[in-house]
Residue, then its C-alpha position, 0 to 999 in steps of 0.5 A: x471550496x476550489x481545490x486550487x485554494x485549498x492549502x491541504x490539497x496543495x500540500x497533499x499534491x506536493x507530498x504525493x509527488x515526493x512519495x511517488x519519486x521516492x517509491x520509484x527510487x526504493x524499487x531499485x533497491x529490491x534484490x531479485x531474490x527478494x522480488x521472487x520471495x514476495x511474489x511467492x508470498x502473494x501467489x504471483x510466482x509459478x515455476x520461477x516466472x512472475x504471473x501478473x493478471x493486471x498492470x496494477x499487480x506489479x504495483x501491488x508486488x513492489x509495494x509489498x516488497x518495499x514494506x515486507x523485508x526478509x531481514x531486519x532492514x527494509x529498502x527504506x532503512x537502507x535508503x535513509x542510511x545512504x542518503x544525505x537528505x536534510x532531516x526537515x526535507x519533504x523527502x526525509x519526512x516522507x521516508x520516515x512516514x513510509x517506514x511507520x506505515x501500516x497495513x489495514x482495511x478501511x470502510x469509507x463513510x463519506x467523501x469530501x472536496x473530491x480528494x478526502x475519504x472519511x473512513x473507519x479503520x476496521x483493524x484498529x480503534x481509529x478514524x481515518x481521513x484519507x487524502x487520495x484524489x482517485x478514491x476521494x472522487x469515486x468511492x461510495x459509502x460502505x466500500x472497503x479498501x485494503x492498503x498500507x497507510x501512512x500519516x502525512x507529516x504534521x497533518x491529520x490526514x493519511x495517504x496510501x503508500x501505493x496500490x490500494x485495493x477495493x474489496x468487491x467480490x462476495x467470495x473475497x469478502x467471505x474469505x477475508x472475513x475468515x482471515x480476520x477471524x484468526x485475529x479477532x482477539x487483538x483486533x477487538x482489544x486494539x492490540x494488533x501487533x506489526x507482525x500480526x498486521x503484516x501477516x494479515x496483510x499478506x493473506x488479504x492481498x493474496x486473496x484480492x489479487x485473485x479477484x482479477x484472474x483473467x488476462x494472465x501474462x508471465x514475466x520470464x525470470x530473466x526479465x526481472x530488471x525490466x519489470x522493476x524498471x517499468x514499475x511505478x507505484x500508482x497514486 
């Protein structure tokens, strides 16, 4: 099947573009205090400076900031409250999907059409059909991917909220296995709560950021606005 004739693919492309635009706008609502709190959570803060190993680390940090607020309201909640978007608009549907997103680790079973990944959610009793051109065209069976996932509105597909991370190094696999062991009961019973999922996600993301520990660069605290301005979540 040619992708140009695949209605699901065309819808995925349209909604992914909407999500990318929304994420770029949501980033602007992140306060400096929140940025540094989240950077500390992920081990990206040293002596009040952001420490970034790769360009993608900025994307991982921004995605974490958006979905792990300090208070009761997230950037997404505030954006929805302040927006005048129609309830049935693509933007509002994707904002609500972002708000309901969840952290997980999936194991790819197979790929299809160059943009779909059939995978097992190892934290929840569910199958995932992930729409993602990058992962769908390059992932091999058995690969593990950690990310936040959201359900595509009125669809059977999921998408990442941005910045998916592959689990490659053996030491990372062993370390993450130890983390999962702390949550074995809720995982096996299918009762993993949002709080537990977010806590687990913080630990896993922090470990995965250590997979690439070369080429460290620091962003001076005064350059906070510039870091935000340049950041765009990857898709």
